[in-house]
C-alpha positions as a printed NumPy array, in Angstrom:
array([[-280.366,   24.704,  134.26 ],
       [-280.05 ,   21.383,  136.072],
       [-277.541,   22.881,  138.466],
       [-279.907,   25.734,  139.377],
       [-282.76 ,   23.302,  139.969],
       [-280.5  ,   21.155,  142.147],
       [-279.533,   24.19 ,  144.262],
       [-283.173,   25.189,  144.689],
       [-284.113,   21.654,  145.775],
       [-281.179,   21.513,  148.218],
       [-282.033,   24.909,  149.744],
       [-285.696,   23.884,  150.01 ],
       [-284.776,   20.621,  151.736],
       [-282.542,   22.41 ,  154.234],
       [-285.217,   25.014,  154.922],
       [-287.847,   22.29 ,  155.343],
       [-285.618,   20.374,  157.763],
       [-285.051,   23.419,  159.986],
       [-288.707,   24.486,  159.833],
       [-289.869,   20.983,  160.784],
       [-287.429,   20.82 ,  163.71 ],
       [-288.504,   24.257,  164.899],
       [-292.197,   23.292,  164.907],
       [-291.485,   19.932,  166.527],
       [-289.461,   21.63 ,  169.301],
       [-292.125,   24.302,  169.833],
       [-294.858,   21.665,  170.167],
       [-292.754,   19.667,  172.624],
       [-291.997,   22.724,  174.755],
       [-295.645,   23.767,  175.052],
       [-297.098,   20.337,  175.754],
       [-296.629,   18.999,  179.273],
       [-294.771,   15.733,  178.961],
       [-295.268,   12.712,  181.12 ],
       [-291.946,   12.122,  182.861],
       [-292.318,    8.349,  182.715],
       [-290.619,    7.805,  186.075],
       [-293.192,    5.66 ,  187.791],
       [-292.033,    3.151,  190.327],
       [-292.595,   -0.431,  189.285],
       [-295.085,   -1.042,  192.085],
       [-297.348,    1.662,  190.589],
       [-296.917,    0.698,  186.939],
       [-300.011,   -1.514,  187.193],
       [-302.167,    1.581,  187.683],
       [-301.174,    3.185,  184.385],
       [-302.885,    2.469,  181.099],
       [-302.917,    4.087,  177.681],
       [-305.893,    6.118,  176.575],
       [-307.277,    6.21 ,  173.041],
       [-304.637,    8.762,  172.068],
       [-301.822,    6.562,  173.338],
       [-301.025,    8.758,  176.356],
       [-300.333,    7.247,  179.764],
       [-303.164,    7.831,  182.198],
       [-303.584,    6.878,  185.82 ],
       [-306.384,    4.346,  186.174],
       [-307.554,    3.79 ,  189.753],
       [-311.061,    2.665,  188.795],
       [-310.535,   -0.981,  189.747],
       [-309.847,    0.066,  193.335],
       [-312.415,    0.999,  195.972],
       [-312.515,    4.763,  196.527],
       [-310.623,    4.645,  199.842],
       [-307.858,    2.474,  198.353],
       [-307.724,    4.781,  195.303],
       [-307.257,    7.789,  197.619],
       [-304.483,    5.985,  199.472],
       [-302.739,    5.103,  196.205],
       [-303.206,    8.688,  194.95 ],
       [-301.312,   10.021,  197.981],
       [-298.261,    8.042,  196.907],
       [-298.354,    8.785,  193.175],
       [-296.083,   11.348,  191.509],
       [-298.915,   12.685,  189.318],
       [-300.636,   14.111,  192.377],
       [-297.52 ,   15.99 ,  193.415],
       [-297.144,   17.379,  189.901],
       [-300.713,   18.677,  189.942],
       [-300.353,   20.226,  193.391],
       [-297.295,   22.169,  192.233],
       [-299.498,   24.047,  189.742],
       [-301.783,   25.567,  192.371],
       [-303.302,   28.242,  192.651],
       [-304.067,   27.788,  188.943],
       [-307.106,   25.591,  189.601],
       [-308.163,   25.575,  185.948],
       [-304.833,   24.068,  184.867],
       [-304.946,   21.565,  187.724],
       [-308.458,   20.501,  186.712],
       [-307.52 ,   20.196,  183.036],
       [-304.39 ,   18.201,  183.819],
       [-306.302,   15.911,  186.192],
       [-308.955,   15.328,  183.528],
       [-306.282,   14.541,  180.942],
       [-304.086,   12.346,  183.122],
       [-306.705,   10.253,  184.919],
       [-308.828,    7.567,  183.317],
       [-312.56 ,    8.267,  183.33 ],
       [-314.336,    6.776,  186.285],
       [-315.425,    7.317,  189.88 ],
       [-312.056,    8.443,  191.216],
       [-311.597,   11.009,  188.453],
       [-315.102,   12.356,  189.054],
       [-314.425,   12.569,  192.79 ],
       [-311.132,   14.414,  192.253],
       [-312.578,   16.884,  189.733],
       [-315.451,   17.714,  192.103],
       [-312.928,   18.177,  194.912],
       [-310.861,   20.562,  192.761],
       [-313.985,   22.557,  191.856],
       [-315.009,   22.784,  195.517],
       [-311.534,   23.919,  196.567],
       [-311.46 ,   26.499,  193.787],
       [-314.75 ,   27.972,  195.007],
       [-313.531,   28.071,  198.601],
       [-310.246,   29.661,  197.514],
       [-311.948,   32.339,  195.435],
       [-314.157,   33.458,  198.329],
       [-311.19 ,   33.414,  200.714],
       [-312.208,   30.487,  202.904],
       [-308.923,   28.606,  202.315],
       [-305.352,   29.442,  201.335],
       [-303.247,   27.858,  198.614],
       [-301.419,   25.763,  201.222],
       [-304.693,   24.417,  202.586],
       [-305.883,   23.59 ,  199.079],
       [-302.606,   21.786,  198.357],
       [-302.943,   19.722,  201.52 ],
       [-306.533,   18.785,  200.753],
       [-305.738,   17.687,  197.195],
       [-302.683,   15.788,  198.378],
       [-304.516,   14.035,  201.229],
       [-307.994,   13.741,  199.66 ],
       [-310.068,   13.426,  202.822]])
């Protein structure tokens, strides 16, 4: 009897281990991960949000300086690569930027570009350039 119970516990533990690893891998694959490769000179612009995720915080800078810094940041290039999926770009920008004036400016810019793209006023390349350069 003890031997049968021991086998059941061992099989359950093995099954639980594999099930846990499978769910952990699936969650990791679906969630965009921050690559963590930020140059040291830009590390000062990253903070942790309430969930513990790294977010870009350009709120201490004047808007023009924030735009200039944005042009050099890897997060901007990662967002641009996801165009023409404006909804994903907007969601990612909202998640990866700290709340404040620069984030509001960028989200409005993305919404404006989405509207222009949908009516055919601009192409994907033009939208990418405008998000990258932030006039």
